[in-house]
BAZADO-114470 format. One record per residue (C-alpha): residue number from 1; residue in three letters; x, y, z. Coordinates in pm, 1 decimal, decimal comma. Each point is the difference from the previous one (the first is absolute). Last residue first. Layout:
! BAZADO-114470
rec nr=NUM&rest=ala&east=X&north=Y&up=Z
...
END
This chain:
! BAZADO-114470
rec nr=158&rest=lys&east=-673,1&north=258,3&up=-1694,6
rec nr=157&rest=lys&east=149,8&north=337,7&up=-7,1
rec nr=156&rest=leu&east=6,1&north=306,6&up=-275,2
rec nr=155&rest=ile&east=266,7&north=294,2&up=55,2
rec nr=154&rest=tyr&east=-77,2&north=307,6&up=-141,1
rec nr=153&rest=lys&east=63,3&north=185,9&up=281,6
rec nr=152&rest=asp&east=350,0&north=-63,5&up=29,5
rec nr=151&rest=ala&east=49,5&north=265,3&up=-261,0
rec nr=150&rest=leu&east=-121,6&north=237,9&up=173,8
rec nr=149&rest=ala&east=288,5&north=255,8&up=86,2
rec nr=148&rest=gly&east=195,1&north=-80,1&up=-341,2
rec nr=147&rest=thr&east=-6,7&north=-271,0&up=-227,8
rec nr=146&rest=ile&east=-210,0&north=-189,2&up=-267,9
rec nr=145&rest=glu&east=151,9&north=-359,7&up=-157,1
rec nr=144&rest=lys&east=-43,5&north=53,1&up=-446,7
rec nr=143&rest=gly&east=-245,0&north=-140,1&up=-113,2
rec nr=142&rest=glu&east=-72,6&north=293,6&up=-213,8
rec nr=141&rest=met&east=-323,0&north=105,3&up=157,4
rec nr=140&rest=asp&east=109,7&north=-51,2&up=338,2
rec nr=139&rest=leu&east=104,1&north=-360,4&up=197,2
rec nr=138&rest=gln&east=-271,7&north=-129,1&up=229,4
rec nr=137&rest=ile&east=231,9&north=-192,5&up=248,0
rec nr=136&rest=leu&east=-119,4&north=-350,9&up=19,4
rec nr=135&rest=lys&east=33,7&north=-205,7&up=376,6
rec nr=134&rest=asn&east=46,6&north=-374,6&up=106,5
rec nr=133&rest=glu&east=336,6&north=55,6&up=-56,9
rec nr=132&rest=gly&east=61,5&north=176,9&up=-304,4
rec nr=131&rest=val&east=-168,4&north=65,2&up=-350,4
rec nr=130&rest=phe&east=42,4&north=314,8&up=-190,9
rec nr=129&rest=tyr&east=-395,6&north=223,2&up=-99,8
rec nr=128&rest=thr&east=-115,5&north=34,2&up=-337,1
rec nr=127&rest=asn&east=-359,1&north=141,2&up=-112,8
rec nr=126&rest=pro&east=80,4&north=443,2&up=142,8
rec nr=125&rest=gln&east=-343,3&north=139,9&up=-120,7
rec nr=124&rest=asp&east=-149,4&north=149,7&up=-280,6
rec nr=123&rest=lys&east=-118,3&north=-315,4&up=-188,0
rec nr=122&rest=leu&east=49,7&north=-359,5&up=215,0
rec nr=121&rest=gly&east=2,6&north=-245,6&up=-322,5
rec nr=120&rest=ile&east=317,0&north=-248,1&up=95,7
rec nr=119&rest=leu&east=72,4&north=6,0&up=445,9
rec nr=118&rest=glu&east=342,0&north=-8,3&up=-131,1
rec nr=117&rest=val&east=283,7&north=-189,8&up=265,3
rec nr=116&rest=lys&east=302,1&north=44,2&up=69,6
rec nr=115&rest=ser&east=332,7&north=-226,0&up=160,6
rec nr=114&rest=gly&east=-52,5&north=-286,3&up=-295,3
rec nr=113&rest=thr&east=312,9&north=216,0&up=-238,4
rec nr=112&rest=ser&east=-188,6&north=4,5&up=-314,8
rec nr=111&rest=asp&east=-282,4&north=142,9&up=202,1
rec nr=110&rest=trp&east=-335,4&north=-262,2&up=112,1
rec nr=109&rest=lys&east=-313,4&north=83,5&up=-160,5
rec nr=108&rest=phe&east=-300,6&north=29,0&up=150,1
rec nr=107&rest=thr&east=-377,3&north=-79,9&up=-89,5
rec nr=106&rest=gly&east=-283,8&north=155,3&up=48,5
rec nr=105&rest=lys&east=-274,0&north=133,4&up=280,4
rec nr=104&rest=asp&east=-94,2&north=349,9&up=127,8
rec nr=103&rest=gln&east=-191,7&north=55,8&up=329,4
rec nr=102&rest=pro&east=-201,0&north=305,0&up=120,3
rec nr=101&rest=phe&east=-10,1&north=-47,4&up=423,7
rec nr=100&rest=lys&east=-364,1&north=249,9&up=22,5
rec nr=99&rest=thr&east=-14,7&north=315,6&up=295,7
rec nr=98&rest=asp&east=268,6&north=190,5&up=-256,8
rec nr=97&rest=lys&east=78,9&north=294,4&up=82,3
rec nr=96&rest=gly&east=186,8&north=15,3&up=410,6
rec nr=95&rest=met&east=208,7&north=-229,8&up=-99,7
rec nr=94&rest=tyr&east=26,5&north=-88,6&up=-370,3
rec nr=93&rest=asn&east=-4,8&north=-333,8&up=36,5
rec nr=92&rest=thr&east=64,5&north=-228,4&up=-264,7
rec nr=91&rest=lys&east=53,2&north=-375,8&up=-118,0
rec nr=90&rest=leu&east=247,5&north=-243,6&up=-192,9
rec nr=89&rest=val&east=-78,1&north=-352,1&up=-104,9
rec nr=88&rest=phe&east=290,6&north=-144,2&up=-243,9
rec nr=87&rest=thr&east=18,9&north=-280,9&up=-216,5
rec nr=86&rest=met&east=292,1&north=-155,8&up=-33,4
rec nr=85&rest=asp&east=-151,2&north=-370,5&up=42,9
rec nr=84&rest=gln&east=197,8&north=-2,0&up=415,3
rec nr=83&rest=asn&east=-216,9&north=316,6&up=61,3
rec nr=82&rest=leu&east=122,9&north=314,2&up=56,8
rec nr=81&rest=thr&east=-262,9&north=198,0&up=233,7
rec nr=80&rest=leu&east=55,8&north=372,2&up=43,0
rec nr=79&rest=glu&east=-155,0&north=190,4&up=305,0
rec nr=78&rest=thr&east=24,3&north=337,0&up=-9,1
rec nr=77&rest=gln&east=-146,8&north=285,0&up=224,6
rec nr=76&rest=ile&east=102,4&north=296,3&up=-131,0
rec nr=75&rest=gly&east=90,1&north=312,5&up=228,2
rec nr=74&rest=glu&east=-199,6&north=344,6&up=149,7
rec nr=73&rest=cys&east=-89,3&north=124,9&up=-303,9
rec nr=72&rest=asp&east=128,4&north=266,9&up=-333,6
rec nr=71&rest=ala&east=351,4&north=-129,6&up=30,0
rec nr=70&rest=cys&east=-9,4&north=-305,9&up=107,3
rec nr=69&rest=pro&east=267,5&north=-288,8&up=177,9
rec nr=68&rest=leu&east=-79,4&north=-377,8&up=0,6
rec nr=67&rest=val&east=-163,1&north=-210,7&up=251,1
rec nr=66&rest=gly&east=136,0&north=-316,9&up=45,1
rec nr=65&rest=lys&east=-85,1&north=-378,5&up=-93,9
rec nr=64&rest=tyr&east=91,3&north=-270,3&up=-174,9
rec nr=63&rest=thr&east=-218,5&north=-364,8&up=-109,0
rec nr=62&rest=gly&east=180,9&north=-309,2&up=-115,4
rec nr=61&rest=asn&east=299,2&north=-105,2&up=-286,0
rec nr=60&rest=trp&east=325,0&north=133,8&up=48,9
rec nr=59&rest=asp&east=147,8&north=-285,1&up=217,8
rec nr=58&rest=leu&east=304,1&north=41,6&up=-140,2
rec nr=57&rest=ser&east=346,4&north=-208,0&up=-180,4
rec nr=56&rest=asn&east=-193,5&north=-26,0&up=-342,2
rec nr=55&rest=gln&east=-143,3&north=347,4&up=-49,2
rec nr=54&rest=ala&east=205,6&north=251,4&up=285,3
rec nr=53&rest=asn&east=323,1&north=-156,0&up=-254,4
rec nr=52&rest=his&east=282,1&north=-279,6&up=59,9
rec nr=51&rest=gly&east=183,3&north=-97,6&up=-308,7
rec nr=50&rest=asp&east=353,9&north=35,6&up=163,5
rec nr=49&rest=asn&east=51,7&north=408,1&up=-218,3
rec nr=48&rest=ile&east=256,2&north=122,4&up=297,0
rec nr=47&rest=ala&east=-41,5&north=393,6&up=25,1
rec nr=46&rest=glu&east=337,1&north=178,8&up=-43,6
rec nr=45&rest=asp&east=-20,8&north=343,9&up=215,2
rec nr=44&rest=ala&east=121,8&north=-212,2&up=327,1
rec nr=43&rest=thr&east=328,3&north=-102,9&up=-166,9
rec nr=42&rest=lys&east=-5,0&north=-394,7&up=-92,0
rec nr=41&rest=val&east=308,7&north=-196,1&up=63,3
rec nr=40&rest=thr&east=158,9&north=-220,3&up=-295,1
rec nr=39&rest=ser&east=246,1&north=283,4&up=-150,2
rec nr=38&rest=asp&east=225,1&north=-19,5&up=295,5
rec nr=37&rest=thr&east=203,6&north=376,5&up=-26,5
rec nr=36&rest=lys&east=-233,5&north=230,7&up=-21,4
rec nr=35&rest=glu&east=-246,6&north=-192,1&up=293,5
rec nr=34&rest=thr&east=354,0&north=-55,0&up=255,0
rec nr=33&rest=lys&east=-10,7&north=408,6&up=-72,4
rec nr=32&rest=ala&east=-321,3&north=93,4&up=116,8
rec nr=31&rest=thr&east=52,9&north=-186,4&up=297,0
rec nr=30&rest=ser&east=346,2&north=191,3&up=95,0
rec nr=29&rest=asp&east=-185,3&north=266,2&up=-50,2
rec nr=28&rest=ala&east=-271,3&north=-45,9&up=249,4
rec nr=27&rest=asp&east=269,9&north=-112,5&up=283,5
rec nr=26&rest=ser&east=167,8&north=321,8&up=-105,0
rec nr=25&rest=thr&east=-325,2&north=188,3&up=98,2
rec nr=24&rest=lys&east=-102,2&north=-167,0&up=258,1
rec nr=23&rest=lys&east=376,9&north=-13,8&up=170,8
rec nr=22&rest=thr&east=22,3&north=458,2&up=-60,3
rec nr=21&rest=glu&east=-347,2&north=-30,0&up=117,6
rec nr=20&rest=asn&east=81,5&north=-84,2&up=376,6
rec nr=19&rest=thr&east=337,8&north=200,7&up=-31,0
rec nr=18&rest=cys&east=-239,2&north=286,8&up=24,0
rec nr=17&rest=ser&east=-217,3&north=-125,4&up=241,5
rec nr=16&rest=trp&east=302,2&north=-85,8&up=330,3
rec nr=15&rest=leu&east=120,9&north=357,4&up=-183,7
rec nr=14&rest=leu&east=-319,5&north=185,1&up=59,1
rec nr=13&rest=ile&east=-50,6&north=-166,3&up=340,5
rec nr=12&rest=ser&east=332,6&north=18,2&up=203,5
rec nr=11&rest=val&east=-11,6&north=365,3&up=-111,6
rec nr=10&rest=thr&east=-350,9&north=60,3&up=167,3
rec nr=9&rest=ala&east=64,2&north=-167,5&up=284,1
rec nr=8&rest=leu&east=337,5&north=226,3&up=2,4
rec nr=7&rest=thr&east=-140,5&north=267,0&up=17,7
rec nr=6&rest=leu&east=-321,7&north=-58,4&up=257,9
rec nr=5&rest=ile&east=330,3&north=-130,5&up=221,8
rec nr=4&rest=gln&east=167,4&north=309,9&up=-42,1
rec nr=3&rest=lys&east=-327,4&north=254,7&up=52,8
rec nr=2&rest=lys&east=-73,9&north=-259,9&up=350,2
rec nr=1&rest=met&east=325,8&north=147,7&up=131,0
END
């Protein structure tokens, strides 16, 4: 008797979940059809250029801190200050190696999209950061987003 009840319950759950998935799929299909027929509806993949970007919409100036990954040390203690006059101060400390906090100073520029800053004059180290709400995300040497298991470790917070 217990086997029959257990079997009936399992079958019921499976049928219920299958009908639920079918409904979600058909809802998504009808939404897609609506977007195709209405030319004024924007899809999620299309960027809406309303003139807002990090440069003109965020309170980006200030000091950002964090510990970035390091290949041959415990981490790189980093402090980057972006000033309103387009100057920066970058302090780094290779934890476990240095006892001092060397500084790089200079100017920075925004990219054409207004979402990334490039620190001018830094050599042999990443110098481009994506500017987000109260955070900077360090980009790789080519200015692209760092991916992989350590990607969330390349964030400096205000």
